[in-house]
C-alpha positions as CSV (number, residue, x, y, z in Angstrom):
1,M,117.2,93.8,85.7
2,S,120.7,92.8,86.9
3,S,119.8,90.5,89.7
4,N,118.5,87.0,89.6
5,N,116.6,87.5,92.7
6,F,113.0,88.7,92.2
7,V,110.4,89.7,94.8
8,I,106.8,89.8,93.6
9,S,104.8,92.6,95.1
10,L,102.0,94.9,94.3
11,K,103.3,98.2,93.3
12,S,101.2,100.1,95.9
13,A,102.5,97.9,98.8
14,T,105.1,100.4,100.0
15,T,105.2,98.9,103.7
16,R,105.9,95.4,102.3
17,R,108.5,96.9,99.9
18,K,110.1,98.6,102.8
19,H,110.4,95.5,104.7
20,I,111.9,93.5,101.8
21,D,114.5,96.4,101.4
22,D,115.6,96.1,105.0
23,V,115.6,92.3,104.9
24,F,117.6,91.9,101.7
25,T,119.8,94.8,102.4
26,D,120.7,93.6,105.9
27,N,121.6,90.3,104.4
28,G,123.6,91.8,101.4
29,V,121.6,90.0,98.9
30,E,120.7,91.9,95.5
31,Y,117.2,91.8,94.4
32,T,114.6,93.3,92.1
33,F,111.1,94.2,92.5
34,F,108.7,92.5,90.0
35,N,105.1,94.3,89.9
36,A,102.7,91.6,90.7
37,I,100.0,91.2,88.2
38,E,96.6,92.2,89.4
39,P,93.1,90.7,88.2
40,T,91.9,93.6,86.1
41,P,89.1,93.1,83.4
42,N,90.5,90.8,80.8
43,F,94.0,90.5,82.3
44,I,94.5,86.8,81.2
45,D,94.0,87.5,77.5
46,K,97.7,88.8,76.8
47,F,99.1,85.5,78.2
48,N,97.8,83.4,75.2
49,L,96.7,80.6,77.5
50,K,94.0,77.7,76.7
51,L,92.7,78.1,80.2
52,D,89.2,77.6,80.3
53,L,87.8,80.1,83.1
54,R,84.4,78.8,83.1
55,S,85.7,75.4,84.5
56,S,88.7,76.7,86.4
57,L,88.6,76.2,90.2
58,L,91.0,79.0,90.7
59,E,89.9,82.6,91.7
60,E,91.0,85.2,89.5
61,T,93.3,86.4,92.3
62,E,95.0,82.9,92.4
63,I,95.4,83.1,88.6
64,A,97.0,86.3,88.7
65,C,99.4,85.3,91.6
66,L,100.4,82.2,89.3
67,L,100.7,84.4,86.1
68,S,103.1,86.8,88.2
69,H,105.4,83.7,88.6
70,F,105.0,82.6,85.1
71,S,106.0,86.0,83.7
72,L,109.1,85.6,85.7
73,W,109.8,82.1,84.3
74,Q,109.6,83.7,81.0
75,H,111.9,86.4,81.9
76,A,114.5,83.7,83.1
77,I,114.2,82.2,79.7
78,K,114.4,85.3,77.7
79,Q,117.4,86.5,79.5
80,D,119.0,83.2,79.3
81,M,119.4,82.7,83.2
82,D,120.8,79.4,84.4
83,F,118.7,79.9,87.4
84,I,116.1,82.4,88.9
85,S,115.2,83.0,92.6
86,I,111.7,84.1,93.1
87,F,110.1,85.5,96.5
88,E,106.9,86.9,97.7
89,D,107.0,90.1,99.8
90,D,106.3,88.9,103.3
91,I,109.4,86.9,104.0
92,H,112.3,86.7,106.2
93,L,115.8,85.4,105.2
94,G,117.9,83.1,107.2
95,K,121.8,83.1,108.0
96,N,124.2,83.3,105.0
97,A,121.4,84.1,102.6
98,N,124.0,86.1,100.6
99,F,126.2,82.9,99.9
100,F,123.1,81.0,98.5
101,L,121.4,83.8,96.7
102,N,124.1,86.1,95.2
103,N,125.5,83.2,93.0
104,Y,124.5,79.5,92.2
105,K,127.8,77.9,92.0
106,W,126.8,75.9,94.9
107,I,123.9,74.2,93.2
108,P,124.7,70.5,92.4
109,N,124.3,69.3,88.6
110,N,120.9,68.0,87.7
111,V,119.3,70.1,90.5
112,H,116.5,72.3,89.0
113,L,114.1,73.2,91.6
114,I,114.8,74.0,95.3
115,K,112.4,75.0,97.7
116,L,114.0,77.7,99.9
117,E,110.9,78.1,102.2
118,A,109.8,76.4,105.4
119,F,106.1,76.2,105.4
120,K,105.2,73.0,107.0
121,T,107.0,71.7,110.1
122,Y,107.3,68.1,108.7
123,R,107.4,66.8,105.3
124,P,108.6,63.3,104.2
125,M,112.1,63.4,102.5
126,K,114.4,60.8,100.8
127,R,117.0,59.5,103.2
128,K,120.0,60.4,101.1
129,K,120.9,64.2,101.1
130,I,123.4,66.4,99.5
131,N,125.6,68.1,101.9
132,L,126.3,72.1,101.2
133,S,128.2,75.0,102.7
134,H,127.2,76.6,105.9
135,N,125.6,73.4,107.5
136,R,123.0,73.1,105.0
137,K,121.6,70.2,103.0
138,L,119.4,69.4,99.9
139,A,116.9,66.7,100.3
140,I,114.5,65.5,97.9
141,L,110.6,65.9,98.8
142,K,108.7,62.6,98.5
143,E,105.2,64.6,99.1
144,R,103.9,67.9,98.7
145,H,105.1,70.9,100.5
146,L,102.9,73.8,100.1
147,G,103.9,77.6,100.0
148,S,105.5,79.4,97.0
149,A,107.3,82.3,98.8
150,G,110.9,81.4,98.1
151,Y,112.4,79.1,95.6
152,I,115.0,78.5,92.9
153,L,114.4,77.1,89.5
154,S,116.4,76.4,86.4
155,K,116.1,77.7,82.9
156,S,115.2,74.2,81.8
157,L,112.5,73.8,84.3
158,A,111.1,77.3,83.5
159,K,110.8,76.4,79.7
160,D,108.6,73.0,80.9
161,L,106.6,75.1,83.3
162,V,105.9,77.7,80.6
163,N,104.9,75.1,78.2
164,Y,102.7,73.2,80.7
165,V,100.8,76.4,81.8
166,Q,100.3,77.6,78.1
167,N,98.7,74.3,77.2
168,Q,96.4,73.5,80.0
169,R,92.7,74.1,80.2
170,R,92.5,73.6,84.0
171,L,95.6,74.7,86.2
172,P,96.3,73.4,89.7
173,P,97.1,76.2,92.3
174,L,100.9,77.5,92.0
175,D,102.1,75.7,95.0
176,Y,100.6,72.3,94.0
177,L,102.5,72.8,90.5
178,L,105.7,73.7,91.8
179,F,106.0,71.6,95.1
180,D,103.7,68.6,94.4
181,P,105.6,65.5,92.9
182,Y,102.4,64.5,91.5
183,F,102.5,67.6,88.9
184,I,106.3,68.3,88.6
185,Q,106.7,64.7,87.2
186,Q,104.1,65.3,84.5
187,L,106.3,67.9,82.9
188,K,108.3,67.0,79.6
189,N,111.5,66.3,81.7
190,H,111.2,64.4,85.0
191,Y,112.1,66.7,88.0
192,H,112.8,66.3,91.7
193,I,111.8,68.9,94.3
194,Y,114.7,69.7,96.7
195,Q,114.1,71.1,100.0
196,L,116.8,73.2,101.4
197,Q,117.4,72.3,105.1
198,P,117.4,74.4,107.1
199,A,115.2,76.4,105.1
200,L,116.5,79.8,103.9
201,C,113.2,82.0,104.4
202,V,109.9,81.8,106.0
203,Q,106.9,84.0,105.5
204,D,105.9,86.3,108.4
205,M,102.6,84.5,109.2
206,N,104.5,81.2,109.9
207,M,107.3,82.7,111.9
208,E,105.5,81.5,115.3
209,R,105.4,78.1,113.8
210,F,109.3,77.8,113.7
211,D,110.6,80.5,116.1
212,G,107.8,80.6,118.7
213,K,107.8,84.4,118.0
214,F,107.4,87.1,115.2
215,R,110.4,88.8,114.1
216,T,108.4,91.9,113.0
217,K,106.2,94.2,114.9
218,Q,103.6,93.7,112.4
219,K,100.5,91.7,113.4
220,V,100.3,88.5,111.4
221,N,96.6,89.3,110.2
222,I,97.9,92.6,108.6
223,F,101.2,91.2,107.3
224,T,99.9,88.1,105.5
225,S,100.7,87.3,101.7
226,Q,99.3,90.3,99.8
227,V,100.3,88.9,96.5
228,A,97.6,86.3,97.2
229,H,95.3,89.0,98.5
230,N,91.6,87.6,99.0
231,K,92.7,84.3,97.7
232,K,89.9,81.7,98.3
233,I,90.2,78.2,97.3
234,N,87.4,75.8,97.1
235,K,89.3,73.6,99.1
236,S,86.9,70.5,98.6
237,A,86.8,70.9,95.0
238,N,90.5,71.4,94.7
239,K,91.2,68.3,96.5
240,K,88.9,66.1,94.7
241,L,90.5,67.5,91.4
242,Y,93.9,67.7,92.4
243,D,95.0,65.4,95.1
244,E,96.2,62.1,93.9
245,K,94.4,59.1,94.9
246,R,95.7,57.3,97.9
247,T,94.9,53.9,98.9
248,F,94.2,52.8,102.5
249,I,97.5,50.8,102.6
250,V,99.6,54.0,101.3
251,K,98.0,56.1,104.1
252,I,99.0,53.5,106.7
253,K,102.6,53.5,105.2
254,Q,102.8,57.3,105.3
255,E,101.7,57.5,109.1
256,L,104.2,54.8,109.8
257,H,106.9,56.9,108.2
258,K,105.9,59.9,110.2
259,L,106.3,58.2,113.2
260,L,109.5,56.6,112.5
261,F,111.3,59.2,110.8
262,R,109.7,62.3,112.3
263,N,113.0,63.9,113.7
264,Q,114.8,63.3,110.4
265,D,112.1,64.7,108.3
266,K,111.4,67.8,110.4
267,I,111.6,71.0,108.5
268,T,113.7,73.9,110.0
269,W,114.9,77.2,109.2
270,Q,117.8,79.4,110.3
């Protein structure tokens, strides 16, 4: 495994792997496939977790998805990688992807987590941004931005995430753990979540949201995220357990923020 870019994909997903090969090769980006962990009988046992399956709100497919990412965090630590990029197998890459993915010299000091993906069209971000090459910027996310189809994380953060996952009896969904300030700030070291603007990747199922069209001939209901195949979340239970409590005043402030700064906080991709 020579590349620091990994694409999680089921070994049997030949169509998706051909898609990824086309996308990454066309953009001049080196990558390595990681065979996604599948929820076979007793598949969790070998990970030495304290997870209580009886009280877990995650489906086995969600746990398998999380453990695929977890395995790559462990790999980054073992291989002493300063940074690792992790993708799912239904993404499209944006312009100048090779500049941002073939080396990490552009990443500023004390930046440990970068969300490369556009998922929602609007997310509150801090006003101060870090200017990068190729008309891109980094902005600190103030609230959760779901989706885990493309991100970069540091070895330091990988260590803290591995330790957290190994010692929790209940785990949140993967994208909550990574891209919700409420969770990421519970780790040993305090981290900010940086959003790359414009984003560098988007899932095929979200293309229409940002482009008004799909860039693949595949139908969206065929080409949705296979890594999380049949993922079913008990949304009301998860929301009750994992959503931080928000007062009425906080909600009002958030709505006012959306009205005042919607253009500045718009998530784009190119």
